[in-house]
N, C-alpha and C positions, 0 to 999 in steps of 0.2 A: 504494500500500500504506500502511495507517495506521501512524503512528509510535507511537501510544499505544493501550493496551488499556483500554476503559472497563468498569468493574465496579460493580454496584450492591450495597450492603449488603442484608441480609435486610430491614431496616427500610424502606429506600428502595424495594426491590422490592415490598414489601407495600403501601406508600403509593401507588406507581404503579399497581399492580393494582386498587386501589380507585377509580380514576378512570374516566370514560367513555372509550370506545374512541378518539374523536376527540382528546381531550386526551393519551391515551397515545401515539398515533401522532405527534403534534406534539412531545411531550417526547422520545420515542425518536429522532426525526430531529435534534433539537437536541443530544442527547447524542452522536450519531454525529459531529457537528461537532467535538467535543472530541478525537476520534481524531487529527486533524491537528495541532492546537495548543490545549492547554487553558489557555494563559496569555493569548493575544492577543485582545482584544475585536475584533469584526468583524460584518458583517451576519450574522444568524442565530446569533450567539454573543455576547450581551451579558454580558461577564464582568467581575466586580469582585473585587479582592483584599480579603479580610476581615482583621480584626485577628487576629494570631497567637494562637490559643486554647490551643495545646499545643505539642508538639514539631513538629507539622505546620502548614504554612501552608494555610489554607482559602480557597476561592474560591466565589463565588456566580454561577450562570448563570441569567439571567432568561429565562423562556419564557412569554410572556403573563402570566397571573395566577399562575404557578407559579415556584418557585425551587428549583434543585438546588444543594445544598451539597456540595462535593467537595474532596479533597486529592490531590496528585500525589506518587507515590512511584516514582522511577525512570521507567519507561515505563508505569506503571499509574495510571489515573485512578480513584480510589475515591469513588463517590457515596455519601455517608453519610445524606443526608436529603432528602426532597422536601417543600416547604412551599407551601401555597396562601395567597396574600396577598390 
């Protein structure tokens, strides 16, 4: 059973919907990995702590050429932005 609940902001969801189906599937699979531990880097979850930008600590998850920016509040992982690098 997952320990964390992953939620996408409207912006992140719209950015994800604009990608091709193969990229969407790969990103969704990587985001599901965050349900177990959104803090610990491991295979299929290249996680980096970002500089604290507000009252929240943000993290970056690398998925191929894409980056998911997220914050953790309690047991909820809030993905705020999807970036193509």
